[in-house]
C-alpha positions as CSV (number, residue, x, y, z in Angstrom):
1,M,0.1,0.1,-0.2
2,T,1.2,3.6,-1.0
3,P,2.2,5.7,2.3
4,G,0.9,9.4,2.7
5,V,3.8,10.5,3.2
6,S,7.4,9.8,2.9
7,V,10.2,11.0,5.0
8,V,13.4,11.8,3.9
9,L,16.1,11.4,6.4
10,P,19.9,11.7,5.4
11,V,22.3,10.6,7.9
12,R,26.5,11.3,8.5
13,D,27.8,9.8,11.6
14,A,24.9,11.4,13.7
15,A,24.9,8.7,16.2
16,A,25.0,11.4,19.2
17,T,21.2,12.2,18.0
18,L,19.5,9.8,15.7
19,G,17.9,7.8,18.3
20,E,16.3,11.1,19.4
21,C,15.8,11.8,16.2
22,L,14.0,8.6,15.1
23,A,11.9,8.2,18.2
24,S,10.1,11.2,17.7
25,L,9.4,9.7,14.0
26,A,8.0,6.6,15.2
27,A,5.6,8.7,18.1
28,Q,4.1,10.5,15.1
29,T,0.4,10.6,15.3
30,L,0.4,10.1,11.3
31,R,0.9,6.5,11.3
32,D,0.5,6.1,7.1
33,H,4.1,7.4,6.3
34,E,7.3,5.3,5.4
35,L,11.3,6.6,6.5
36,I,13.9,6.5,4.0
37,A,17.5,7.2,5.6
38,V,20.5,7.3,3.2
39,D,23.5,6.5,5.5
40,D,25.6,8.5,3.4
41,G,29.1,6.9,4.5
42,S,28.8,7.1,8.1
43,R,32.1,5.9,9.7
44,D,30.1,5.8,13.5
45,A,27.1,4.0,15.4
46,S,24.6,5.5,12.8
47,A,24.3,2.3,10.5
48,A,23.9,0.1,14.1
49,I,21.4,2.3,15.3
50,L,19.9,2.7,11.9
51,A,19.6,-1.6,11.6
52,S,18.2,-1.9,15.2
53,A,15.4,0.5,14.8
54,A,14.3,-0.7,10.9
55,A,14.2,-4.4,13.0
56,R,11.8,-2.7,15.1
57,D,9.6,-0.9,12.8
58,R,9.2,-1.8,8.7
59,R,8.1,1.6,7.7
60,L,11.7,2.2,8.0
61,C,13.8,1.6,4.9
62,V,17.7,2.1,5.3
63,I,20.3,2.5,2.8
64,T,23.7,2.6,2.8
65,T,26.1,4.6,0.3
66,P,29.4,5.8,0.2
67,A,30.1,9.3,1.3
68,R,28.9,11.0,-1.4
69,G,27.0,14.1,-0.2
70,L,23.9,15.7,1.0
71,P,22.3,16.5,-2.1
72,S,23.1,12.8,-3.7
73,A,21.5,11.2,-0.3
74,L,18.6,13.4,-0.9
75,N,18.2,12.4,-4.1
76,T,18.8,8.8,-3.5
77,A,16.2,8.7,-0.7
78,V,13.5,10.9,-3.2
79,A,14.1,8.5,-5.9
80,L,12.9,6.0,-3.7
81,A,9.9,7.2,-1.8
82,R,6.7,6.1,-3.0
83,A,4.2,8.6,-1.1
84,P,2.9,11.6,-3.3
85,L,3.9,14.4,0.0
86,L,7.5,14.4,0.9
87,A,8.7,15.4,4.3
88,R,12.8,16.6,5.5
89,M,14.0,15.9,8.4
90,D,17.8,15.8,9.8
91,A,19.4,13.2,12.3
92,D,20.0,16.0,14.7
93,D,16.2,17.5,15.0
94,I,12.9,16.4,16.7
95,A,9.5,16.3,15.6
96,H,6.6,17.0,17.0
97,P,4.3,14.5,17.3
98,E,0.9,15.7,15.2
99,R,4.1,17.4,12.5
100,L,3.4,14.6,9.7
101,A,-0.3,15.0,10.3
102,A,-0.6,18.9,10.9
103,Q,1.5,19.0,7.4
104,K,-0.4,16.6,5.4
105,R,-3.9,18.2,6.7
106,F,-2.7,21.2,5.3
107,L,-1.5,20.5,1.7
108,E,-4.7,18.3,0.9
109,A,-6.8,21.4,2.0
110,H,-4.8,23.8,-0.1
111,P,-3.7,22.4,-3.3
112,E,-1.9,25.3,-4.6
113,V,0.9,25.0,-2.4
114,S,3.7,23.3,-3.1
115,I,6.1,23.7,-0.4
116,L,4.5,23.9,3.1
117,G,7.3,24.4,6.4
118,S,6.5,24.9,10.2
119,R,7.8,27.5,13.2
120,V,10.7,25.8,14.5
121,E,12.0,26.0,18.0
122,L,16.2,26.3,18.6
123,L,18.0,24.0,20.2
124,A,21.3,25.1,21.3
125,A,24.0,25.2,24.3
126,A,24.8,28.8,23.5
127,P,22.7,30.0,20.8
128,A,24.5,32.9,19.1
129,P,22.5,36.5,18.9
130,G,23.0,36.1,15.1
131,M,20.8,32.6,14.9
132,R,18.6,33.5,17.2
133,A,17.6,36.5,15.1
134,Y,17.3,33.9,12.0
135,I,14.8,32.2,13.7
136,D,12.8,34.5,15.0
137,W,13.2,35.8,11.2
138,S,12.0,32.9,9.6
139,N,9.2,31.9,12.0
140,G,8.1,35.2,11.3
141,L,7.5,34.4,7.7
142,L,4.0,32.5,7.7
143,D,2.3,33.1,4.2
144,H,3.5,33.2,0.6
145,S,3.7,36.8,0.2
146,A,6.0,37.2,3.3
147,I,8.5,34.2,1.9
148,G,8.7,35.8,-1.5
149,D,9.3,39.3,0.0
150,D,12.2,37.9,1.8
151,L,13.3,35.5,-0.1
152,Y,16.2,36.9,-1.3
153,V,17.2,38.1,2.3
154,E,18.3,34.3,3.7
155,S,16.6,31.0,3.5
156,P,13.2,31.6,4.6
157,L,12.3,28.0,5.3
158,V,14.1,25.6,8.0
159,H,15.0,22.6,5.4
160,P,13.9,20.0,8.0
161,S,10.8,21.3,9.1
162,V,9.1,21.1,5.0
163,M,6.9,18.8,3.7
164,L,6.3,19.4,-0.5
165,R,5.1,17.5,-3.3
166,R,6.9,14.9,-4.8
167,E,5.5,16.0,-8.3
168,R,6.8,19.1,-7.9
169,L,10.2,18.5,-6.6
170,L,10.8,16.3,-9.8
171,S,9.8,18.1,-12.2
172,L,12.5,20.8,-11.0
173,G,14.9,17.8,-11.3
174,G,15.3,17.6,-7.7
175,Y,18.3,18.8,-5.5
176,R,21.3,20.1,-7.3
177,D,24.8,19.2,-6.4
178,F,26.7,22.2,-7.4
179,G,29.0,23.2,-4.1
180,G,26.5,25.4,-2.8
181,P,23.6,25.4,-0.5
182,E,20.9,23.1,-2.3
183,D,18.0,23.8,-0.2
184,Y,18.1,27.7,-0.8
185,D,18.8,26.9,-4.2
186,L,16.0,25.0,-4.6
187,W,13.2,27.8,-2.5
188,L,14.8,30.1,-5.6
189,R,14.3,27.6,-8.7
190,A,10.7,26.2,-7.3
191,Y,9.6,30.4,-7.0
192,G,10.9,31.3,-9.9
193,A,9.2,28.4,-11.6
194,G,5.5,29.5,-9.8
195,A,5.5,27.2,-7.0
196,R,3.5,28.6,-3.8
197,F,4.7,28.7,-0.3
198,A,3.3,28.6,3.1
199,K,3.8,27.8,7.1
200,L,2.0,26.4,9.4
201,P,2.1,28.6,13.2
202,E,3.0,25.8,15.0
203,V,6.2,25.1,15.9
204,L,6.6,21.1,14.7
205,L,10.3,21.0,14.6
206,V,13.1,21.1,17.3
207,W,16.0,22.5,15.6
208,R,19.8,21.3,16.7
209,D,22.3,24.0,16.1
210,G,26.0,23.4,17.3
211,P,29.6,24.2,16.0
212,H,29.7,21.5,13.9
213,R,26.2,22.0,11.7
214,L,27.1,22.0,8.0
215,T,25.6,25.2,7.5
216,R,28.7,26.4,9.8
217,V,31.8,24.3,8.6
218,D,31.0,23.6,5.2
219,P,32.3,26.0,2.7
220,R,29.0,25.2,0.6
221,Y,27.1,27.5,3.0
222,H,29.5,30.5,2.7
223,P,27.4,33.6,2.5
224,D,29.7,34.5,-1.0
225,R,27.8,31.5,-2.1
226,F,24.5,32.4,-1.0
227,R,24.8,35.8,-2.5
228,E,26.0,34.4,-6.5
229,L,22.6,32.2,-6.1
230,K,20.5,35.2,-5.5
231,L,22.2,37.4,-8.3
232,A,21.9,34.5,-10.5
233,A,18.1,34.5,-9.8
234,L,17.7,37.8,-10.3
235,E,19.7,37.6,-13.9
236,R,16.9,35.1,-14.6
237,H,13.7,36.6,-13.2
238,R,14.6,40.6,-13.4
239,P,17.2,41.0,-16.2
240,E,15.6,43.9,-17.6
241,A,16.2,45.9,-14.5
242,L,19.5,44.9,-14.1
243,G,21.5,47.2,-16.4
244,R,22.1,49.7,-13.6
245,V,20.9,49.3,-10.3
246,V,20.2,51.5,-7.2
247,I,21.8,49.9,-4.1
248,W,20.1,51.3,-0.7
249,G,22.7,51.3,1.9
250,A,26.1,51.8,1.4
251,G,27.5,49.8,4.3
252,P,29.4,46.0,4.3
253,I,26.3,44.7,2.5
254,G,25.8,47.2,0.2
255,K,29.4,47.2,-1.0
256,A,29.4,43.2,-1.3
257,W,26.8,43.6,-3.2
258,A,28.3,46.2,-5.4
259,R,31.4,43.8,-6.0
260,A,29.5,41.0,-6.6
261,L,27.0,42.9,-9.4
262,R,30.5,44.6,-11.2
263,S,32.0,41.1,-11.1
264,R,29.3,39.6,-13.2
265,G,28.9,43.2,-15.8
266,H,26.2,45.1,-14.1
267,G,26.4,48.9,-13.3
268,I,25.6,50.4,-10.5
269,E,23.6,53.4,-10.8
270,A,24.0,55.1,-7.3
271,F,23.4,54.1,-3.5
272,V,20.7,55.5,-1.4
273,E,21.6,56.5,2.0
274,V,20.4,58.1,5.8
275,D,23.5,58.7,6.9
276,A,24.6,62.2,6.1
277,R,28.2,61.8,6.4
278,K,27.9,59.2,3.5
279,I,25.6,61.4,1.0
280,G,27.4,63.4,-2.1
281,K,30.6,60.7,-1.8
282,H,31.4,58.1,-4.1
283,V,31.0,54.4,-3.3
284,H,32.9,52.0,-5.8
285,G,32.5,54.7,-8.7
286,A,28.7,55.2,-7.9
287,P,27.1,58.7,-6.2
288,V,25.4,58.1,-2.5
289,V,22.1,60.1,-2.8
290,A,19.6,60.7,-0.1
291,V,16.6,59.3,0.0
292,D,14.2,61.6,-2.0
293,Q,16.8,61.4,-5.0
294,A,16.5,58.0,-5.6
295,P,16.9,57.5,-9.1
296,A,13.2,56.4,-10.7
297,R,14.2,56.0,-14.2
298,G,13.5,53.3,-16.5
299,P,13.0,49.4,-15.0
300,T,15.9,49.9,-12.4
301,L,16.5,47.5,-9.7
302,H,16.8,49.0,-6.3
303,L,18.2,46.5,-3.9
304,A,17.5,46.8,-0.3
305,A,21.0,45.9,1.3
306,V,21.1,46.6,4.6
307,G,21.2,44.8,8.2
308,Q,20.1,46.5,10.9
309,P,16.8,45.7,12.6
310,G,14.0,47.6,11.4
311,A,16.3,49.0,8.3
312,R,14.3,46.9,5.5
313,Q,10.7,47.9,6.7
314,R,12.2,51.8,6.7
315,I,13.2,51.3,2.9
316,R,10.2,49.5,1.9
317,A,8.3,52.2,3.4
318,A,10.3,55.1,1.8
319,A,10.3,52.9,-1.5
320,A,6.3,52.9,-1.5
321,R,6.3,56.4,-0.9
322,L,8.3,57.0,-3.7
323,G,6.7,54.8,-6.2
324,L,9.3,52.1,-6.5
325,S,8.1,49.2,-4.3
326,G,7.6,46.8,-7.6
327,R,11.3,47.7,-8.5
328,L,12.4,46.9,-4.6
329,V,14.1,43.6,-3.7
330,A,15.7,43.2,-0.2
331,V,18.8,41.4,0.0
332,A,21.2,40.6,2.8
């Protein structure tokens, strides 16, 4: 019988947390699911833990492969999944007992939504302020509009909180193995292809953070790789606006974007600043102007390239006052 949900679980040297993860999946109120765990070349006791769990629960299928990396492990699991809905899970996280049931129920009631996340709770011995800020930001993006507005800021969905339609993932070609963040790449490609997003307001995942998380130690998740993906997506979806770009914010984020844009042949028309000390100067060869002098001619793209709390909201309000809302994209 075809299960309602296939849980996709890549595993690599996760013996310390894997048992708790598997227990949370075994305790799901949605019994109609299968779990496909891909042991991606583990060298610790992960294989033994998976084998023991599979002996107790026939819904668990274990695949062992050489160490090929996360995208390959994900695509291996997706190829074997039988359900129309795929739930992502990581071996160091904990699912709320209602997670699969709640997400399946929502997607069945909303066929227009392809990718569904949930709010998450951070589990960390000493959470960094930046991680706390990211969780607060991500947990605040609950509908397609909010997710789309901030899509170029950061990954708006915590990957292991996501349930998505298998058909949509396959139509996008699965996960790309390209030396960058595979989840953020997928969200950008899906959004560009017209997929609709949503996020449940309930906290359905405990997301463990630590010094060895891939996003901290793997060069695929370096900020420069994220910026390259964002710029490539803008080139695909807003090519008419990239001839001359206006950057709101002449700080480190704005300057990094200016360098990235120029390296790919795009011009900077101006920087927009509220700091009176910067107005009238030139940054990377472009003039720094006040808000009311923001260039508005033609299809110019405006990038809100700031990181201070509340700054993006203020820029959006100013852009709306100047009639530039349709041209403004928030980035980081």
